[in-house]
C-alpha positions as CSV (number, residue, x, y, z in Angstrom):
1,M,-3.7,-13.8,-5.8
2,D,-5.2,-15.4,-2.8
3,H,-3.6,-18.7,-2.1
4,T,-6.2,-20.2,0.4
5,N,-9.4,-20.7,1.3
6,K,-11.0,-18.6,3.3
7,S,-13.4,-20.7,5.7
8,F,-11.8,-19.5,9.4
9,P,-13.6,-22.0,12.1
10,P,-10.9,-23.6,13.1
11,S,-10.2,-27.2,13.7
12,R,-7.8,-29.8,15.9
13,S,-6.0,-32.1,12.7
14,A,-6.0,-32.1,9.6
15,T,-7.2,-34.7,7.0
16,L,-7.3,-34.8,3.2
17,K,-10.9,-35.1,3.4
18,D,-10.9,-31.8,5.5
19,V,-9.8,-30.3,1.7
20,E,-11.7,-32.5,-0.7
21,G,-14.7,-30.4,-0.8
22,Q,-12.9,-27.5,-1.8
23,S,-11.7,-26.3,-5.0
24,L,-7.9,-27.6,-5.0
25,S,-6.6,-28.6,-8.1
26,P,-5.2,-32.2,-8.4
27,A,-1.4,-30.6,-7.9
28,A,-2.8,-29.1,-5.0
29,R,-4.3,-32.1,-4.0
30,A,-1.2,-33.9,-4.4
31,K,0.9,-31.7,-2.2
32,V,-1.7,-31.3,0.4
33,D,-1.3,-34.8,1.0
34,R,2.5,-34.8,0.6
35,I,2.4,-31.5,3.5
36,L,0.1,-33.8,5.8
37,N,2.7,-36.6,5.3
38,A,5.3,-34.6,6.6
39,C,3.2,-33.7,9.4
40,Q,3.1,-37.2,10.9
41,E,4.5,-37.8,14.5
42,R,7.8,-38.1,13.3
43,P,8.0,-34.6,11.3
44,D,9.8,-34.3,8.3
45,I,10.8,-31.7,9.0
46,E,13.2,-30.6,6.0
47,A,10.2,-31.9,3.4
48,L,7.6,-29.6,5.1
49,V,10.3,-26.4,4.8
50,Q,10.9,-27.2,1.3
51,L,7.2,-27.2,0.7
52,A,6.5,-24.3,2.6
53,S,8.6,-22.5,0.7
54,S,7.4,-23.8,-3.0
55,E,4.9,-22.0,-4.7
56,H,1.6,-21.5,-3.1
57,G,3.2,-22.8,0.2
58,L,0.6,-24.8,2.7
59,V,-2.1,-24.4,0.4
60,H,-5.0,-24.4,3.0
61,D,-5.6,-23.2,5.9
62,E,-6.8,-27.0,7.1
63,V,-3.1,-27.7,6.8
64,R,-1.4,-24.8,8.1
65,R,-3.2,-25.8,11.6
66,K,-1.1,-29.0,11.4
67,A,1.7,-27.6,10.1
68,W,2.6,-24.3,11.6
69,P,3.1,-25.1,15.1
70,I,5.4,-28.1,13.7
71,L,7.1,-25.1,12.2
72,L,7.2,-23.0,15.7
73,G,8.9,-26.4,17.3
74,Y,5.9,-27.8,19.3
75,S,3.2,-30.0,18.9
76,S,-0.2,-29.2,18.9
77,N,-1.7,-32.4,19.7
78,G,-3.6,-32.4,22.5
79,E,-4.7,-30.1,25.4
80,S,-2.3,-28.7,27.0
81,S,0.0,-27.2,23.7
82,P,3.0,-25.6,25.6
83,G,2.0,-21.9,26.2
84,H,-1.3,-22.1,27.1
85,N,-2.8,-21.1,29.8
86,A,-6.4,-21.4,31.4
87,D,-6.2,-19.7,34.2
88,W,-4.6,-16.5,32.6
89,H,-7.8,-14.0,33.8
90,D,-6.5,-14.3,37.2
91,L,-2.9,-13.1,36.5
92,P,-1.9,-10.0,37.0
93,R,-2.9,-7.3,34.6
94,H,0.4,-6.8,31.9
95,K,1.5,-2.8,31.7
96,D,0.5,-2.9,28.0
97,E,-3.3,-3.9,28.2
98,D,-4.2,-0.5,27.6
99,Q,-2.5,0.1,24.3
100,V,-3.6,-3.7,23.4
101,R,-7.5,-2.3,23.8
102,L,-6.8,0.5,21.4
103,D,-5.0,-1.3,18.6
104,V,-7.8,-4.5,18.8
105,D,-10.6,-1.6,18.3
106,R,-8.7,-1.1,15.1
107,S,-8.2,-4.7,13.6
108,F,-9.5,-6.6,11.1
109,I,-9.8,-3.6,8.5
110,Y,-9.1,-5.9,5.8
111,Y,-10.0,-9.5,5.9
112,P,-12.2,-11.4,6.6
113,K,-14.6,-9.8,4.2
114,N,-18.3,-10.6,4.5
115,E,-18.8,-10.7,8.1
116,T,-21.3,-8.7,10.1
117,D,-20.7,-6.1,12.9
118,R,-20.9,-8.7,15.6
119,Q,-19.2,-11.3,13.9
120,L,-16.1,-8.6,13.8
121,D,-17.1,-7.9,17.6
122,H,-16.4,-11.6,18.6
123,R,-13.3,-11.6,16.7
124,K,-11.8,-8.5,18.4
125,K,-13.1,-9.9,21.5
126,E,-11.1,-13.1,21.0
127,L,-8.1,-11.3,19.6
128,S,-8.0,-8.8,22.8
129,A,-8.0,-12.2,24.9
130,V,-5.2,-14.4,22.8
131,I,-2.5,-11.5,23.2
132,T,-3.9,-11.0,26.6
133,Q,-2.9,-14.6,27.6
134,V,0.1,-14.1,25.9
135,L,1.2,-11.3,27.6
136,R,-0.1,-12.1,31.2
137,T,2.0,-15.3,31.4
138,H,4.8,-13.7,29.9
139,P,5.1,-10.4,31.4
140,M,8.4,-9.6,30.5
141,L,7.4,-9.3,27.3
142,S,6.6,-5.6,26.1
143,Y,4.1,-5.0,23.1
144,F,4.3,-2.9,20.4
145,Q,2.1,-1.4,17.7
146,G,1.9,-3.8,14.9
147,F,1.8,-7.2,17.4
148,H,-2.0,-7.1,17.1
149,D,-1.7,-7.2,13.3
150,I,0.5,-10.8,13.4
151,V,-1.7,-11.9,16.3
152,Q,-4.5,-11.5,14.2
153,V,-3.2,-14.0,11.4
154,F,-2.7,-16.7,13.9
155,L,-6.4,-16.4,15.0
156,L,-7.9,-16.8,11.2
157,V,-6.1,-19.4,10.6
158,L,-5.7,-22.0,14.3
159,G,-8.6,-20.9,15.7
160,A,-8.9,-18.8,19.5
161,D,-8.0,-22.1,21.7
162,D,-4.9,-22.8,19.4
163,A,-4.0,-19.4,18.7
164,P,-2.0,-18.5,22.1
165,A,0.5,-21.4,22.2
166,S,1.8,-20.3,18.7
167,V,1.9,-16.8,19.6
168,S,4.1,-17.5,22.7
169,H,6.8,-19.3,20.6
170,L,6.5,-16.8,17.8
171,S,7.0,-14.4,20.4
172,L,9.6,-15.8,22.8
173,L,11.6,-17.9,20.0
174,R,11.3,-15.7,16.7
175,I,10.4,-12.3,17.2
176,R,11.7,-11.7,20.9
177,D,14.1,-8.5,19.6
178,F,10.6,-6.9,18.9
179,M,9.4,-7.8,22.7
180,L,12.6,-6.3,24.4
181,P,12.0,-3.3,26.8
182,S,13.7,-0.8,24.4
183,L,14.1,-1.2,20.4
184,S,18.0,-1.6,20.4
185,A,17.6,-5.2,19.1
186,S,15.0,-4.4,16.8
187,L,17.0,-1.9,15.4
188,A,20.2,-3.7,15.3
189,H,18.0,-5.8,12.5
190,L,17.7,-2.7,10.3
191,R,21.7,-2.5,10.2
192,L,21.7,-5.9,8.1
193,L,20.0,-4.5,5.3
194,P,23.0,-2.4,3.8
195,S,25.2,-5.1,3.8
196,I,22.5,-7.4,1.8
197,L,22.4,-5.0,-0.7
198,Q,25.9,-4.1,-0.7
199,A,26.2,-7.8,-1.5
200,E,24.0,-8.0,-4.3
201,D,24.2,-4.5,-5.6
202,A,26.4,-1.9,-4.4
203,N,25.5,1.0,-6.6
204,L,22.0,0.9,-5.5
205,C,23.1,0.7,-1.6
206,H,25.5,3.4,-2.6
207,H,22.4,5.1,-4.1
208,L,20.8,4.5,-0.5
209,S,23.6,5.2,1.5
210,Q,22.4,9.0,2.6
211,T,19.0,7.4,4.0
212,Q,18.9,5.6,7.0
213,P,17.3,1.1,7.0
214,F,14.3,2.8,9.0
215,F,11.9,2.8,6.1
216,A,12.1,-1.3,7.0
217,L,11.0,-1.4,10.8
218,A,7.2,-0.5,10.0
219,A,7.2,-3.8,7.5
220,T,9.4,-6.1,9.1
221,I,8.6,-5.8,12.8
222,C,4.9,-7.1,12.4
223,L,6.1,-9.4,9.6
224,Y,4.0,-7.7,6.8
225,A,0.9,-8.2,8.0
226,H,-0.1,-4.7,8.3
227,D,1.2,-4.0,4.8
228,I,-0.2,-6.8,3.1
229,E,-4.4,-6.3,2.5
230,E,-5.1,-9.4,0.9
231,Y,-6.0,-12.4,3.6
232,G,-4.3,-15.4,1.7
233,D,-1.5,-13.6,0.5
234,I,-0.3,-12.9,4.2
235,A,-1.2,-16.7,5.6
236,R,0.9,-17.7,2.5
237,L,4.2,-15.4,3.6
238,F,3.5,-16.1,6.8
239,D,3.9,-20.5,5.4
240,F,7.4,-18.9,4.3
241,L,8.8,-16.2,7.5
242,L,7.5,-19.4,10.3
243,A,9.5,-22.1,7.3
244,H,13.0,-20.5,8.0
245,G,15.1,-18.3,10.7
246,A,14.0,-14.5,11.4
247,V,16.8,-13.3,9.5
248,V,15.0,-14.6,6.2
249,S,12.4,-11.1,6.9
250,L,15.0,-8.8,6.2
251,Y,16.3,-10.8,3.3
252,F,12.4,-10.6,1.6
253,F,12.6,-6.9,2.2
254,A,15.8,-6.6,0.3
255,V,15.0,-8.4,-2.6
256,I,11.5,-6.1,-2.3
257,V,13.9,-2.7,-2.5
258,L,16.1,-4.5,-5.1
259,S,12.8,-4.9,-7.4
260,R,12.8,-1.7,-7.2
261,R,15.5,-0.3,-8.1
262,E,14.9,1.8,-11.2
263,E,12.2,3.6,-9.6
264,L,14.7,4.4,-6.3
265,F,17.1,5.3,-9.2
266,D,15.0,8.0,-10.2
267,I,14.6,9.7,-7.1
268,P,18.2,11.8,-6.4
269,A,20.2,10.1,-3.5
270,D,20.3,13.9,-2.0
271,E,16.8,13.1,-1.2
272,P,16.5,10.9,1.5
273,E,13.5,12.1,2.7
274,M,11.6,11.3,-0.9
275,L,13.7,7.9,-0.6
276,H,12.4,7.0,2.4
277,S,8.5,7.5,2.3
278,V,8.9,5.6,-0.6
279,L,10.7,2.6,0.4
280,S,8.5,2.6,3.6
281,K,5.6,1.8,2.0
282,L,5.4,-1.8,-0.1
283,P,4.4,-1.3,-3.9
284,K,1.2,-2.9,-4.8
285,P,0.4,-5.7,-5.6
286,L,3.3,-8.1,-4.4
287,D,3.9,-10.9,-6.6
288,L,4.4,-12.8,-3.5
289,E,5.9,-16.0,-5.6
290,A,8.5,-14.4,-7.2
291,L,9.5,-12.7,-4.4
292,I,10.0,-15.8,-2.5
293,S,11.8,-17.1,-4.7
294,D,14.2,-14.3,-5.5
295,T,14.8,-14.3,-1.3
296,M,15.8,-17.7,-1.1
297,S,18.3,-17.4,-4.2
298,L,19.9,-13.9,-2.4
299,Y,20.2,-15.8,0.8
300,E,21.6,-18.9,-0.5
301,R,24.4,-16.6,-2.4
302,Y,25.1,-14.4,0.5
303,P,24.2,-15.9,3.6
304,P,24.6,-14.1,6.6
305,E,27.5,-15.1,7.3
306,S,29.2,-13.8,4.5
307,L,27.9,-10.1,4.5
308,P,30.3,-7.2,3.6
309,F,31.1,-4.8,6.6
310,R,30.9,-7.6,9.2
311,A,27.5,-7.2,9.7
312,W,27.1,-10.3,11.3
313,S,30.1,-10.1,13.7
314,K,28.0,-7.1,15.2
315,I,24.3,-9.0,16.0
316,S,24.3,-10.1,19.1
317,P,24.5,-13.8,19.9
318,F,21.2,-13.7,21.8
319,S,19.3,-12.0,18.9
320,V,16.8,-14.0,17.0
321,L,18.6,-13.2,13.9
322,K,21.3,-15.7,15.3
323,T,19.4,-18.0,17.4
324,T,16.9,-18.9,14.9
325,Q,19.7,-20.3,12.4
326,G,20.3,-24.2,12.6
327,N,18.3,-26.2,14.1
328,F,16.5,-24.4,16.4
329,R,13.1,-25.9,16.4
330,Q,14.6,-27.8,19.3
331,Q,14.2,-24.5,21.6
332,T,11.6,-24.5,24.6
333,L,9.7,-21.7,25.6
334,S,12.1,-21.8,28.4
335,D,15.1,-21.2,26.6
336,G,13.2,-18.6,24.9
337,V,12.6,-16.8,28.5
338,E,16.6,-17.4,29.1
339,L,17.8,-16.1,26.2
340,F,15.5,-12.8,26.7
341,E,17.1,-12.4,30.0
342,K,20.2,-12.4,28.5
343,Q,19.4,-10.0,25.9
344,V,18.3,-8.1,28.7
345,A,21.6,-8.1,30.5
346,Q,23.3,-7.4,27.2
347,L,21.6,-4.2,26.5
348,H,21.4,-2.9,30.0
349,R,25.5,-3.3,29.6
350,E,25.7,-1.4,26.9
351,Q,24.1,1.2,28.3
352,L,25.9,1.0,31.1
353,L,29.1,1.4,28.9
354,E,27.2,4.5,26.6
355,H,26.5,6.3,29.9
356,A,30.6,5.6,31.1
357,K,31.4,7.3,27.6
358,A,29.0,10.4,28.0
359,T,30.6,10.7,31.3
360,L,33.5,10.3,30.3
361,W,33.5,13.1,27.0
362,K,31.8,15.3,29.8
363,Y,34.6,15.3,33.0
364,R,37.3,15.0,29.6
365,R,40.8,16.8,30.6
366,P,44.0,16.2,28.1
367,S,46.0,15.3,30.4
368,R,43.8,12.7,32.4
369,R,42.1,11.1,29.4
370,V,44.2,8.3,29.1
371,G,43.3,7.1,32.8
372,L,39.5,7.5,32.3
373,V,39.7,5.7,29.2
374,F,41.4,3.0,31.2
375,F,39.2,3.1,34.4
376,V,36.2,3.0,31.8
377,G,38.1,0.0,30.3
378,V,38.7,-2.0,33.6
379,V,34.6,-0.9,33.8
380,A,33.7,-2.5,30.7
381,F,35.3,-5.9,31.3
382,C,34.5,-6.6,34.7
383,L,30.8,-5.8,33.4
384,R,31.3,-8.8,31.0
385,R,33.2,-11.0,33.4
386,Y,31.0,-10.9,36.8
387,D,27.5,-10.5,37.3
388,Y,27.2,-6.6,36.4
389,E,23.5,-6.3,38.0
390,S,25.6,-6.5,41.4
391,Y,28.4,-4.5,40.2
392,A,27.2,-1.8,38.4
393,S,25.4,0.4,40.6
394,S,29.0,0.1,42.6
395,A,31.2,0.5,39.4
396,F,29.7,3.5,38.2
397,Q,28.9,4.7,41.6
398,R,33.5,4.9,41.6
399,L,33.8,6.2,37.7
400,L,31.4,9.3,38.4
401,G,33.2,10.0,42.0
402,Y,36.6,9.7,40.0
403,L,35.5,12.0,37.2
404,R,34.2,14.8,39.3
405,I,37.7,14.7,41.4
406,M,39.4,14.9,37.7
407,G,37.6,17.4,36.5
408,R,37.5,19.7,39.6
């Protein structure tokens, strides 16, 4: 079901009068009034989160233009919203701009409907400009396929002028893990999924145990924007996702899996390829309101820190899964950049240790293995204790030299 008006022209501020001409029920009009009251100069975040999560979400795009920036942690008032860079055209090209161009050419497949080719071409130019501005302004970010699906929703809701600020906040503070130099942090998200399923339905989790949770990557990495074909549905789902921390998206996927229990048990557990194929495609149609309600209930029953297999403890403290818990809307773009740098450093450290383990195995000798393990442990301690960027190269050279001597 489409939950929003399909008129896309942007508006800097919303009032109840803006939506009076729309075909809204008295209940929807009353809800719009409550949402706008929660979006005053001192926003009532708790009320806004509750309203965005309740049936039909934020109701209308005029209201979303006011509420989404608040849910993302910044004010859209004024000409200089955080993340806006009027001089982005003069910045160096981002390394991923060629891929952006290819993906933008494939955008706006399902919506908006009833627009001419000329109108769609104009939207594609706007979409390319929004993505390019964000990437050039924050060149450390790595583009991923599916990012354009997310951004096109923001463009349609907020307009070309206001979308870059929201997309910047989203990129650095909400989906940062997906924009790191490697997929490692993204894959860490997927490892929470079996734990969520185990908490709610151990039998189903066991049935899927031979199937790696990679089936959830395509949907979760683009916040379901690639799979949901109705504009009103994806805008309504974004209301919910932006109202909560990043981990809620995984609970939402878990609820989808749980809703397909009977279908999945009809497929033998020893056919992981078939299970993967089924799970990697979202069922159609999606009963969004029921799924959102079930997601909130599932999260309340099994919050992340209570999940089995110590799954939550294995998540990086710098991951958006953890940094969007609690009172996270006070974070700034600068905080996002700092967290990005810490995540990159942690990823390098983990790669370094994996390299050490591989080298240890290559040069193994039983009589000297204890010494090697001790040395690798020392390297690991030093990488954590000191500035590993300056220490890593010399440490590894000493380690490799030591291993070569022992391998003779």
